[in-house]
Backbone atoms as SQL, in Angstrom:
CREATE TABLE atoms (id INTEGER PRIMARY KEY, chain TEXT, resi INTEGER, resn TEXT, atom TEXT, x REAL, y REAL, z REAL);
INSERT INTO atoms VALUES
  (1, 'A', 1, 'UNK', 'N', 0.997, -1.223, 0.016),
  (2, 'A', 1, 'UNK', 'CA', -0.477, 0.357, -0.219),
  (3, 'A', 1, 'UNK', 'C', 1.300, 1.054, -0.010),
  (4, 'A', 2, 'UNK', 'N', 0.594, 2.473, -0.717),
  (5, 'A', 2, 'UNK', 'CA', 0.725, 3.837, -0.906),
  (6, 'A', 2, 'UNK', 'C', 0.329, 4.090, -0.105),
  (7, 'A', 3, 'UNK', 'N', 1.186, 4.912, 1.408),
  (8, 'A', 3, 'UNK', 'CA', 0.402, 5.682, 1.901),
  (9, 'A', 3, 'UNK', 'C', -0.008, 7.536, 1.263),
  (10, 'A', 4, 'UNK', 'N', 0.420, 7.988, 0.357),
  (11, 'A', 4, 'UNK', 'CA', 0.747, 8.451, -0.601),
  (12, 'A', 4, 'UNK', 'C', 0.205, 8.417, -1.320),
  (13, 'A', 5, 'UNK', 'N', -0.680, 7.504, -2.320),
  (14, 'A', 5, 'UNK', 'CA', -1.200, 7.015, -2.778),
  (15, 'A', 5, 'UNK', 'C', -2.855, 8.580, -2.203),
  (16, 'A', 6, 'UNK', 'N', -2.855, 9.559, -4.453),
  (17, 'A', 6, 'UNK', 'CA', -4.571, 10.094, -3.489),
  (18, 'A', 6, 'UNK', 'C', -5.602, 9.453, -3.107),
  (19, 'A', 7, 'UNK', 'N', -6.509, 10.158, -2.095),
  (20, 'A', 7, 'UNK', 'CA', -8.147, 9.846, -1.887),
  (21, 'A', 7, 'UNK', 'C', -8.848, 10.188, -2.619),
  (22, 'A', 8, 'UNK', 'N', -9.349, 9.945, -2.243),
  (23, 'A', 8, 'UNK', 'CA', -10.736, 10.937, -2.729),
  (24, 'A', 8, 'UNK', 'C', -10.828, 12.335, -1.709),
  (25, 'A', 9, 'UNK', 'N', -11.179, 12.960, -2.676),
  (26, 'A', 9, 'UNK', 'CA', -11.183, 14.306, -1.608),
  (27, 'A', 9, 'UNK', 'C', -12.069, 14.864, -1.238),
  (28, 'A', 10, 'UNK', 'N', -12.878, 13.054, -0.203),
  (29, 'A', 10, 'UNK', 'CA', -13.424, 13.741, 0.904),
  (30, 'A', 10, 'UNK', 'C', -13.015, 13.317, 2.574),
  (31, 'A', 11, 'UNK', 'N', -11.339, 12.561, 1.477),
  (32, 'A', 11, 'UNK', 'CA', -10.312, 11.922, 2.398),
  (33, 'A', 11, 'UNK', 'C', -10.335, 10.015, 2.905),
  (34, 'A', 12, 'UNK', 'N', -11.175, 10.063, 2.072),
  (35, 'A', 12, 'UNK', 'CA', -12.969, 8.975, 1.860),
  (36, 'A', 12, 'UNK', 'C', -12.593, 8.259, 3.054),
  (37, 'A', 13, 'UNK', 'N', -13.939, 8.068, 3.964),
  (38, 'A', 13, 'UNK', 'CA', -15.069, 7.312, 5.582),
  (39, 'A', 13, 'UNK', 'C', -14.117, 7.177, 6.101),
  (40, 'A', 14, 'UNK', 'N', -12.354, 6.816, 5.992),
  (41, 'A', 14, 'UNK', 'CA', -12.055, 6.510, 7.292),
  (42, 'A', 14, 'UNK', 'C', -10.968, 7.348, 8.095),
  (43, 'A', 15, 'UNK', 'N', -10.893, 8.505, 7.140),
  (44, 'A', 15, 'UNK', 'CA', -9.555, 9.744, 6.962),
  (45, 'A', 15, 'UNK', 'C', -8.399, 9.430, 6.355),
  (46, 'A', 16, 'UNK', 'N', -7.964, 8.265, 6.274),
  (47, 'A', 16, 'UNK', 'CA', -6.427, 7.557, 5.755),
  (48, 'A', 16, 'UNK', 'C', -6.767, 5.916, 5.097),
  (49, 'A', 17, 'UNK', 'N', -5.453, 6.140, 5.205),
  (50, 'A', 17, 'UNK', 'CA', -4.984, 5.183, 3.765),
  (51, 'A', 17, 'UNK', 'C', -4.933, 3.887, 4.858),
  (52, 'A', 18, 'UNK', 'N', -6.578, 2.653, 4.579),
  (53, 'A', 18, 'UNK', 'CA', -6.118, 1.769, 4.267),
  (54, 'A', 18, 'UNK', 'C', -5.986, 0.244, 3.785),
  (55, 'A', 19, 'UNK', 'N', -6.007, -1.307, 4.825),
  (56, 'A', 19, 'UNK', 'CA', -5.533, -2.672, 3.556),
  (57, 'A', 19, 'UNK', 'C', -6.615, -2.584, 3.205),
  (58, 'A', 20, 'UNK', 'N', -7.081, -3.269, 1.877),
  (59, 'A', 20, 'UNK', 'CA', -7.845, -3.741, 1.651),
  (60, 'A', 20, 'UNK', 'C', -8.894, -5.206, 2.412),
  (61, 'A', 21, 'UNK', 'N', -9.421, -5.570, 2.812),
  (62, 'A', 21, 'UNK', 'CA', -9.912, -6.378, 3.153),
  (63, 'A', 21, 'UNK', 'C', -9.573, -7.925, 2.435),
  (64, 'A', 22, 'UNK', 'N', -9.469, -8.355, 1.416),
  (65, 'A', 22, 'UNK', 'CA', -8.599, -9.018, 0.565),
  (66, 'A', 22, 'UNK', 'C', -7.506, -9.040, 0.855),
  (67, 'A', 23, 'UNK', 'N', -6.542, -8.030, 0.308),
  (68, 'A', 23, 'UNK', 'CA', -5.086, -7.543, 0.825),
  (69, 'A', 23, 'UNK', 'C', -5.083, -8.484, 1.907),
  (70, 'A', 24, 'UNK', 'N', -5.310, -8.305, 3.449),
  (71, 'A', 24, 'UNK', 'CA', -5.569, -8.635, 4.377),
  (72, 'A', 24, 'UNK', 'C', -5.792, -10.185, 4.581),
  (73, 'A', 25, 'UNK', 'N', -6.806, -10.714, 4.161),
  (74, 'A', 25, 'UNK', 'CA', -7.011, -11.494, 4.049),
  (75, 'A', 25, 'UNK', 'C', -6.417, -12.881, 3.447),
  (76, 'A', 26, 'UNK', 'N', -5.359, -11.695, 1.607),
  (77, 'A', 26, 'UNK', 'CA', -3.973, -12.173, 1.335),
  (78, 'A', 26, 'UNK', 'C', -2.623, -12.921, 1.451),
  (79, 'A', 27, 'UNK', 'N', -2.683, -11.929, 3.373),
  (80, 'A', 27, 'UNK', 'CA', -1.443, -12.349, 4.193),
  (81, 'A', 27, 'UNK', 'C', -1.162, -14.110, 4.737),
  (82, 'A', 28, 'UNK', 'N', -2.541, -14.386, 5.540),
  (83, 'A', 28, 'UNK', 'CA', -3.065, -15.549, 6.153),
  (84, 'A', 28, 'UNK', 'C', -1.768, -16.742, 5.497),
  (85, 'A', 29, 'UNK', 'N', -1.661, -16.440, 3.980),
  (86, 'A', 29, 'UNK', 'CA', -0.437, -17.567, 3.697),
  (87, 'A', 29, 'UNK', 'C', 1.158, -17.914, 4.637),
  (88, 'A', 30, 'UNK', 'N', 1.542, -16.387, 4.267),
  (89, 'A', 30, 'UNK', 'CA', 2.457, -16.077, 4.735),
  (90, 'A', 30, 'UNK', 'C', 2.852, -16.333, 6.137),
  (91, 'A', 31, 'UNK', 'N', 1.498, -15.124, 7.324),
  (92, 'A', 31, 'UNK', 'CA', 1.550, -15.371, 8.352),
  (93, 'A', 31, 'UNK', 'C', 1.309, -16.798, 9.052),
  (94, 'A', 32, 'UNK', 'N', 0.892, -17.570, 8.725),
  (95, 'A', 32, 'UNK', 'CA', 0.720, -18.875, 9.348),
  (96, 'A', 32, 'UNK', 'C', 1.294, -19.837, 9.258),
  (97, 'A', 33, 'UNK', 'N', 2.388, -19.395, 8.471),
  (98, 'A', 33, 'UNK', 'CA', 3.533, -20.491, 8.105),
  (99, 'A', 33, 'UNK', 'C', 4.700, -19.787, 9.530),
  (100, 'A', 34, 'UNK', 'N', 4.342, -18.442, 9.855),
  (101, 'A', 34, 'UNK', 'CA', 5.207, -18.715, 11.528),
  (102, 'A', 34, 'UNK', 'C', 4.320, -19.012, 12.523),
  (103, 'A', 35, 'UNK', 'N', 3.602, -19.485, 11.844),
  (104, 'A', 35, 'UNK', 'CA', 2.014, -19.609, 13.263),
  (105, 'A', 35, 'UNK', 'C', 2.330, -21.270, 14.132),
  (106, 'A', 36, 'UNK', 'N', 2.165, -21.951, 12.343),
  (107, 'A', 36, 'UNK', 'CA', 2.342, -23.677, 13.197),
  (108, 'A', 36, 'UNK', 'C', 3.283, -24.013, 11.285),
  (109, 'A', 37, 'UNK', 'N', 3.544, -25.785, 12.290),
  (110, 'A', 37, 'UNK', 'CA', 4.066, -26.445, 10.993),
  (111, 'A', 37, 'UNK', 'C', 3.089, -27.280, 10.898),
  (112, 'A', 38, 'UNK', 'N', 3.792, -28.498, 9.821),
  (113, 'A', 38, 'UNK', 'CA', 2.113, -29.292, 8.975),
  (114, 'A', 38, 'UNK', 'C', 3.733, -30.104, 8.772),
  (115, 'A', 39, 'UNK', 'N', 3.886, -32.091, 9.433),
  (116, 'A', 39, 'UNK', 'CA', 4.239, -32.634, 8.597),
  (117, 'A', 39, 'UNK', 'C', 3.802, -34.172, 8.770),
  (118, 'A', 40, 'UNK', 'N', 5.008, -35.039, 7.270),
  (119, 'A', 40, 'UNK', 'CA', 4.388, -36.105, 7.846),
  (120, 'A', 40, 'UNK', 'C', 3.436, -36.180, 6.987),
  (121, 'A', 41, 'UNK', 'N', 2.664, -34.801, 5.086),
  (122, 'A', 41, 'UNK', 'CA', 2.016, -35.395, 4.526),
  (123, 'A', 41, 'UNK', 'C', 3.289, -35.497, 3.643),
  (124, 'A', 42, 'UNK', 'N', 1.918, -36.207, 2.052),
  (125, 'A', 42, 'UNK', 'CA', 2.036, -35.962, 0.926),
  (126, 'A', 42, 'UNK', 'C', 2.280, -34.667, 0.453),
  (127, 'A', 43, 'UNK', 'N', 1.720, -34.184, 0.677),
  (128, 'A', 43, 'UNK', 'CA', 0.531, -32.922, -0.107),
  (129, 'A', 43, 'UNK', 'C', -0.632, -31.735, 1.571),
  (130, 'A', 44, 'UNK', 'N', -0.293, -31.285, 0.645),
  (131, 'A', 44, 'UNK', 'CA', -1.895, -30.008, 1.232),
  (132, 'A', 44, 'UNK', 'C', -2.581, -30.002, 0.609),
  (133, 'A', 45, 'UNK', 'N', -4.047, -29.650, 1.310),
  (134, 'A', 45, 'UNK', 'CA', -4.268, -29.458, -0.549),
  (135, 'A', 45, 'UNK', 'C', -4.951, -27.815, 0.091),
  (136, 'A', 46, 'UNK', 'N', -5.692, -27.522, -0.394),
  (137, 'A', 46, 'UNK', 'CA', -5.932, -25.736, 0.343),
  (138, 'A', 46, 'UNK', 'C', -8.035, -26.052, 0.093),
  (139, 'A', 47, 'UNK', 'N', -8.771, -26.220, -0.013),
  (140, 'A', 47, 'UNK', 'CA', -10.255, -26.897, -0.029),
  (141, 'A', 47, 'UNK', 'C', -10.760, -25.283, 0.180),
  (142, 'A', 48, 'UNK', 'N', -10.248, -24.314, 0.677),
  (143, 'A', 48, 'UNK', 'CA', -11.277, -23.231, 0.702),
  (144, 'A', 48, 'UNK', 'C', -11.437, -22.774, 2.021),
  (145, 'A', 49, 'UNK', 'N', -12.793, -21.646, 2.307),
  (146, 'A', 49, 'UNK', 'CA', -12.608, -20.489, 3.464),
  (147, 'A', 49, 'UNK', 'C', -14.013, -21.532, 3.610),
  (148, 'A', 50, 'UNK', 'N', -14.421, -21.465, 5.204),
  (149, 'A', 50, 'UNK', 'CA', -15.675, -21.233, 5.570),
  (150, 'A', 50, 'UNK', 'C', -16.724, -20.353, 6.180),
  (151, 'A', 51, 'UNK', 'N', -15.424, -19.437, 6.318),
  (152, 'A', 51, 'UNK', 'CA', -16.302, -17.851, 7.252),
  (153, 'A', 51, 'UNK', 'C', -15.257, -16.605, 6.835),
  (154, 'A', 52, 'UNK', 'N', -15.788, -15.688, 6.662),
  (155, 'A', 52, 'UNK', 'CA', -14.087, -14.481, 5.859),
  (156, 'A', 52, 'UNK', 'C', -15.551, -13.851, 6.707),
  (157, 'A', 53, 'UNK', 'N', -14.503, -12.397, 7.526),
  (158, 'A', 53, 'UNK', 'CA', -15.446, -11.353, 8.424),
  (159, 'A', 53, 'UNK', 'C', -13.622, -10.456, 8.448),
  (160, 'A', 54, 'UNK', 'N', -14.455, -8.949, 7.940),
  (161, 'A', 54, 'UNK', 'CA', -12.924, -8.205, 8.360),
  (162, 'A', 54, 'UNK', 'C', -14.193, -6.949, 9.733),
  (163, 'A', 55, 'UNK', 'N', -13.556, -7.574, 10.982),
  (164, 'A', 55, 'UNK', 'CA', -14.247, -6.655, 11.738),
  (165, 'A', 55, 'UNK', 'C', -13.578, -5.670, 11.750),
  (166, 'A', 56, 'UNK', 'N', -12.904, -4.765, 11.535),
  (167, 'A', 56, 'UNK', 'CA', -12.181, -3.477, 12.012),
  (168, 'A', 56, 'UNK', 'C', -11.053, -3.502, 10.578),
  (169, 'A', 57, 'UNK', 'N', -11.406, -1.998, 10.371),
  (170, 'A', 57, 'UNK', 'CA', -9.634, -1.942, 9.004),
  (171, 'A', 57, 'UNK', 'C', -7.734, -1.472, 10.096),
  (172, 'A', 58, 'UNK', 'N', -8.139, -1.553, 8.789),
  (173, 'A', 58, 'UNK', 'CA', -6.797, -2.483, 9.081),
  (174, 'A', 58, 'UNK', 'C', -5.502, -1.166, 8.521),
  (175, 'A', 59, 'UNK', 'N', -5.516, -0.265, 9.463),
  (176, 'A', 59, 'UNK', 'CA', -4.554, 1.702, 8.634),
  (177, 'A', 59, 'UNK', 'C', -2.819, 1.050, 7.756),
  (178, 'A', 60, 'UNK', 'N', -2.878, 1.231, 6.643),
  (179, 'A', 60, 'UNK', 'CA', -1.835, 1.126, 5.693),
  (180, 'A', 60, 'UNK', 'C', -0.519, 1.662, 7.312),
  (181, 'A', 61, 'UNK', 'N', 0.323, 0.716, 7.442),
  (182, 'A', 61, 'UNK', 'CA', 1.660, 0.326, 7.926),
  (183, 'A', 61, 'UNK', 'C', 1.955, -0.137, 9.300),
  (184, 'A', 62, 'UNK', 'N', -0.105, -0.980, 9.254),
  (185, 'A', 62, 'UNK', 'CA', -0.030, -1.100, 9.788),
  (186, 'A', 62, 'UNK', 'C', 0.933, -2.674, 10.533),
  (187, 'A', 63, 'UNK', 'N', 1.761, -2.827, 11.793),
  (188, 'A', 63, 'UNK', 'CA', 1.862, -4.295, 11.545),
  (189, 'A', 63, 'UNK', 'C', 0.494, -5.292, 11.824),
  (190, 'A', 64, 'UNK', 'N', 1.125, -6.285, 12.001),
  (191, 'A', 64, 'UNK', 'CA', 0.127, -7.227, 11.704),
  (192, 'A', 64, 'UNK', 'C', 0.533, -8.789, 12.302),
  (193, 'A', 65, 'UNK', 'N', -0.879, -9.774, 13.152),
  (194, 'A', 65, 'UNK', 'CA', 0.275, -11.225, 13.120),
  (195, 'A', 65, 'UNK', 'C', -0.882, -11.775, 12.737),
  (196, 'A', 66, 'UNK', 'N', -0.118, -12.948, 13.337),
  (197, 'A', 66, 'UNK', 'CA', -2.334, -14.208, 12.789),
  (198, 'A', 66, 'UNK', 'C', -2.005, -15.131, 14.082),
  (199, 'A', 67, 'UNK', 'N', -3.432, -15.777, 14.855),
  (200, 'A', 67, 'UNK', 'CA', -3.542, -16.199, 15.459),
  (201, 'A', 67, 'UNK', 'C', -4.132, -17.533, 14.971),
  (202, 'A', 68, 'UNK', 'N', -3.785, -17.856, 15.196),
  (203, 'A', 68, 'UNK', 'CA', -3.731, -19.581, 14.381),
  (204, 'A', 68, 'UNK', 'C', -4.096, -20.810, 15.432),
  (205, 'A', 69, 'UNK', 'N', -5.934, -20.791, 15.630),
  (206, 'A', 69, 'UNK', 'CA', -6.399, -22.241, 16.355),
  (207, 'A', 69, 'UNK', 'C', -7.365, -22.814, 15.427),
  (208, 'A', 70, 'UNK', 'N', -6.415, -24.517, 15.910),
  (209, 'A', 70, 'UNK', 'CA', -7.388, -25.470, 15.002),
  (210, 'A', 70, 'UNK', 'C', -8.441, -25.436, 15.455),
  (211, 'A', 71, 'UNK', 'N', -9.974, -25.739, 14.675),
  (212, 'A', 71, 'UNK', 'CA', -10.915, -26.182, 15.381),
  (213, 'A', 71, 'UNK', 'C', -11.538, -27.386, 15.438),
  (214, 'A', 72, 'UNK', 'N', -10.740, -27.654, 14.035),
  (215, 'A', 72, 'UNK', 'CA', -10.920, -28.935, 14.009),
  (216, 'A', 72, 'UNK', 'C', -9.984, -30.003, 13.179),
  (217, 'A', 73, 'UNK', 'N', -10.536, -31.523, 12.969),
  (218, 'A', 73, 'UNK', 'CA', -9.744, -32.388, 12.811),
  (219, 'A', 73, 'UNK', 'C', -9.987, -33.617, 12.502),
  (220, 'A', 74, 'UNK', 'N', -10.231, -33.804, 10.854),
  (221, 'A', 74, 'UNK', 'CA', -11.585, -34.789, 10.360),
  (222, 'A', 74, 'UNK', 'C', -10.911, -35.894, 9.566),
  (223, 'A', 75, 'UNK', 'N', -10.627, -37.347, 10.181),
  (224, 'A', 75, 'UNK', 'CA', -9.437, -38.236, 9.275),
  (225, 'A', 75, 'UNK', 'C', -10.818, -37.982, 8.360),
  (226, 'A', 76, 'UNK', 'N', -10.420, -38.769, 7.036),
  (227, 'A', 76, 'UNK', 'CA', -11.294, -39.058, 5.762),
  (228, 'A', 76, 'UNK', 'C', -10.911, -40.000, 5.134),
  (229, 'A', 77, 'UNK', 'N', -11.353, -40.537, 3.625),
  (230, 'A', 77, 'UNK', 'CA', -10.915, -41.731, 2.354),
  (231, 'A', 77, 'UNK', 'C', -9.937, -41.058, 2.690),
  (232, 'A', 78, 'UNK', 'N', -9.434, -38.849, 2.323),
  (233, 'A', 78, 'UNK', 'CA', -8.390, -39.099, 1.139),
  (234, 'A', 78, 'UNK', 'C', -7.606, -37.771, 2.179),
  (235, 'A', 79, 'UNK', 'N', -8.002, -38.158, 3.169),
  (236, 'A', 79, 'UNK', 'CA', -6.833, -37.871, 4.411),
  (237, 'A', 79, 'UNK', 'C', -7.565, -36.711, 5.778),
  (238, 'A', 80, 'UNK', 'N', -6.596, -35.524, 6.120),
  (239, 'A', 80, 'UNK', 'CA', -7.618, -35.004, 6.944),
  (240, 'A', 80, 'UNK', 'C', -7.905, -34.647, 6.967),
  (241, 'A', 81, 'UNK', 'N', -9.063, -33.477, 7.600),
  (242, 'A', 81, 'UNK', 'CA', -9.561, -31.845, 7.197),
  (243, 'A', 81, 'UNK', 'C', -8.855, -31.982, 8.055),
  (244, 'A', 82, 'UNK', 'N', -8.440, -30.792, 7.751),
  (245, 'A', 82, 'UNK', 'CA', -8.772, -29.218, 9.311),
  (246, 'A', 82, 'UNK', 'C', -9.578, -27.921, 8.800),
  (247, 'A', 83, 'UNK', 'N', -10.056, -27.978, 9.034),
  (248, 'A', 83, 'UNK', 'CA', -10.034, -26.388, 9.529),
  (249, 'A', 83, 'UNK', 'C', -9.774, -25.552, 10.515),
  (250, 'A', 84, 'UNK', 'N', -8.594, -24.278, 10.323),
  (251, 'A', 84, 'UNK', 'CA', -7.894, -23.844, 11.587),
  (252, 'A', 84, 'UNK', 'C', -8.438, -22.007, 11.423),
  (253, 'A', 85, 'UNK', 'N', -8.767, -21.345, 12.503),
  (254, 'A', 85, 'UNK', 'CA', -9.817, -20.225, 12.429),
  (255, 'A', 85, 'UNK', 'C', -8.439, -19.479, 12.435),
  (256, 'A', 86, 'UNK', 'N', -8.196, -18.035, 11.348),
  (257, 'A', 86, 'UNK', 'CA', -6.968, -17.258, 11.670),
  (258, 'A', 86, 'UNK', 'C', -7.597, -15.961, 11.655),
  (259, 'A', 87, 'UNK', 'N', -6.869, -15.552, 12.821),
  (260, 'A', 87, 'UNK', 'CA', -7.043, -13.938, 13.450),
  (261, 'A', 87, 'UNK', 'C', -6.121, -12.804, 13.391),
  (262, 'A', 88, 'UNK', 'N', -6.072, -11.773, 12.116),
  (263, 'A', 88, 'UNK', 'CA', -5.730, -11.435, 12.139),
  (264, 'A', 88, 'UNK', 'C', -5.339, -10.370, 12.865),
  (265, 'A', 89, 'UNK', 'N', -4.535, -10.576, 13.819),
  (266, 'A', 89, 'UNK', 'CA', -4.296, -9.489, 14.742),
  (267, 'A', 89, 'UNK', 'C', -3.642, -7.951, 14.142),
  (268, 'A', 90, 'UNK', 'N', -3.813, -6.404, 14.224),
  (269, 'A', 90, 'UNK', 'CA', -3.689, -5.379, 14.406),
  (270, 'A', 90, 'UNK', 'C', -2.432, -4.889, 15.648),
  (271, 'A', 91, 'UNK', 'N', -2.053, -4.543, 15.770),
  (272, 'A', 91, 'UNK', 'CA', -0.432, -4.220, 17.048),
  (273, 'A', 91, 'UNK', 'C', -1.577, -2.611, 17.068),
  (274, 'A', 92, 'UNK', 'N', -1.405, -2.677, 18.545),
  (275, 'A', 92, 'UNK', 'CA', -2.359, -1.728, 19.362),
  (276, 'A', 92, 'UNK', 'C', -3.904, -1.626, 19.237),
  (277, 'A', 93, 'UNK', 'N', -4.772, -2.495, 18.291),
  (278, 'A', 93, 'UNK', 'CA', -5.869, -2.675, 18.256),
  (279, 'A', 93, 'UNK', 'C', -6.750, -3.808, 18.510),
  (280, 'A', 94, 'UNK', 'N', -7.684, -3.728, 19.103),
  (281, 'A', 94, 'UNK', 'CA', -8.529, -4.519, 19.727),
  (282, 'A', 94, 'UNK', 'C', -9.443, -5.800, 19.377),
  (283, 'A', 95, 'UNK', 'N', -9.710, -5.366, 18.252),
  (284, 'A', 95, 'UNK', 'CA', -10.391, -5.105, 17.707),
  (285, 'A', 95, 'UNK', 'C', -9.754, -6.457, 16.010),
  (286, 'A', 96, 'UNK', 'N', -9.459, -7.315, 15.754),
  (287, 'A', 96, 'UNK', 'CA', -9.368, -7.817, 14.609),
  (288, 'A', 96, 'UNK', 'C', -9.274, -7.336, 13.235),
  (289, 'A', 97, 'UNK', 'N', -8.732, -7.334, 12.072),
  (290, 'A', 97, 'UNK', 'CA', -8.639, -7.185, 11.148),
  (291, 'A', 97, 'UNK', 'C', -8.856, -7.713, 10.329),
  (292, 'A', 98, 'UNK', 'N', -9.304, -8.999, 10.376),
  (293, 'A', 98, 'UNK', 'CA', -9.351, -10.153, 9.958),
  (294, 'A', 98, 'UNK', 'C', -10.105, -11.471, 10.983),
  (295, 'A', 99, 'UNK', 'N', -11.228, -12.444, 10.232),
  (296, 'A', 99, 'UNK', 'CA', -11.192, -13.306, 10.893),
  (297, 'A', 99, 'UNK', 'C', -11.167, -14.428, 9.986),
  (298, 'A', 100, 'UNK', 'N', -10.802, -15.412, 9.441),
  (299, 'A', 100, 'UNK', 'CA', -10.846, -16.216, 8.092),
  (300, 'A', 100, 'UNK', 'C', -10.780, -17.465, 8.625),
  (301, 'A', 101, 'UNK', 'N', -12.153, -18.547, 8.430),
  (302, 'A', 101, 'UNK', 'CA', -11.887, -20.496, 8.720),
  (303, 'A', 101, 'UNK', 'C', -11.336, -20.506, 7.458),
  (304, 'A', 102, 'UNK', 'N', -10.427, -21.196, 6.996),
  (305, 'A', 102, 'UNK', 'CA', -9.872, -21.722, 6.661),
  (306, 'A', 102, 'UNK', 'C', -9.796, -22.759, 6.242),
  (307, 'A', 103, 'UNK', 'N', -10.319, -23.897, 5.626),
  (308, 'A', 103, 'UNK', 'CA', -9.595, -26.016, 5.247),
  (309, 'A', 103, 'UNK', 'C', -8.911, -26.229, 4.791),
  (310, 'A', 104, 'UNK', 'N', -7.929, -27.217, 4.891),
  (311, 'A', 104, 'UNK', 'CA', -6.545, -28.540, 4.295),
  (312, 'A', 104, 'UNK', 'C', -7.084, -29.362, 4.726),
  (313, 'A', 105, 'UNK', 'N', -6.925, -30.007, 3.478),
  (314, 'A', 105, 'UNK', 'CA', -6.586, -31.432, 2.516),
  (315, 'A', 105, 'UNK', 'C', -5.252, -31.391, 3.221),
  (316, 'A', 106, 'UNK', 'N', -4.603, -33.078, 4.151),
  (317, 'A', 106, 'UNK', 'CA', -4.097, -32.722, 4.471),
  (318, 'A', 106, 'UNK', 'C', -3.595, -34.545, 4.145),
  (319, 'A', 107, 'UNK', 'N', -3.290, -34.494, 2.847),
  (320, 'A', 107, 'UNK', 'CA', -3.046, -35.742, 2.374),
  (321, 'A', 107, 'UNK', 'C', -1.738, -36.795, 3.231),
  (322, 'A', 108, 'UNK', 'N', -1.927, -37.458, 3.031),
  (323, 'A', 108, 'UNK', 'CA', -1.040, -38.488, 3.781),
  (324, 'A', 108, 'UNK', 'C', 0.100, -39.330, 2.562),
  (325, 'A', 109, 'UNK', 'N', 1.065, -39.400, 3.711),
  (326, 'A', 109, 'UNK', 'CA', 2.569, -39.903, 3.033),
  (327, 'A', 109, 'UNK', 'C', 1.795, -41.379, 2.148),
  (328, 'A', 110, 'UNK', 'N', 1.853, -42.231, 2.556),
  (329, 'A', 110, 'UNK', 'CA', 0.506, -43.287, 2.168),
  (330, 'A', 110, 'UNK', 'C', -1.119, -42.880, 2.307),
  (331, 'A', 111, 'UNK', 'N', -1.726, -43.912, 1.047),
  (332, 'A', 111, 'UNK', 'CA', -2.924, -43.185, 1.445),
  (333, 'A', 111, 'UNK', 'C', -3.881, -44.243, 2.348),
  (334, 'A', 112, 'UNK', 'N', -4.942, -43.823, 2.394),
  (335, 'A', 112, 'UNK', 'CA', -5.973, -44.824, 4.125),
  (336, 'A', 112, 'UNK', 'C', -4.835, -43.755, 5.459),
  (337, 'A', 113, 'UNK', 'N', -3.523, -43.635, 5.282),
  (338, 'A', 113, 'UNK', 'CA', -3.809, -43.345, 6.349),
  (339, 'A', 113, 'UNK', 'C', -3.736, -41.939, 7.025),
  (340, 'A', 114, 'UNK', 'N', -3.701, -41.352, 7.936),
  (341, 'A', 114, 'UNK', 'CA', -4.221, -39.895, 8.028),
  (342, 'A', 114, 'UNK', 'C', -4.154, -39.212, 9.641),
  (343, 'A', 115, 'UNK', 'N', -3.249, -39.705, 9.637),
  (344, 'A', 115, 'UNK', 'CA', -3.001, -39.473, 11.306),
  (345, 'A', 115, 'UNK', 'C', -2.281, -38.140, 12.604),
  (346, 'A', 116, 'UNK', 'N', -1.203, -37.900, 11.611),
  (347, 'A', 116, 'UNK', 'CA', -0.585, -36.345, 11.467),
  (348, 'A', 116, 'UNK', 'C', -0.558, -35.379, 12.058),
  (349, 'A', 117, 'UNK', 'N', -1.252, -35.187, 12.651),
  (350, 'A', 117, 'UNK', 'CA', -2.450, -33.242, 12.769),
  (351, 'A', 117, 'UNK', 'C', -1.234, -32.577, 14.016);
């Protein structure tokens, strides 16, 4: 984001340059890499998102971090399906900039084995 980028003549509804919600959402894979690691799987498949919310604006230049919480881990024929809630927190703010439940399919090293979560 370029904070020098011209805003609407009114200064925009927030009075400052902010990150678009989808930009904040797109940071989750990079932030999650620092939050947790998964090992013992042949492949991780992005299965999608169940729920995405943008409770607060993220001002340009803000420091953010991901708090990841495992909501469920369900074994199946193709592997383990996990749902992780990602809460993108903003330094100095009490409300997160984004909350998203991501679904990932963990394909085991061997077919029929889905144990490492």
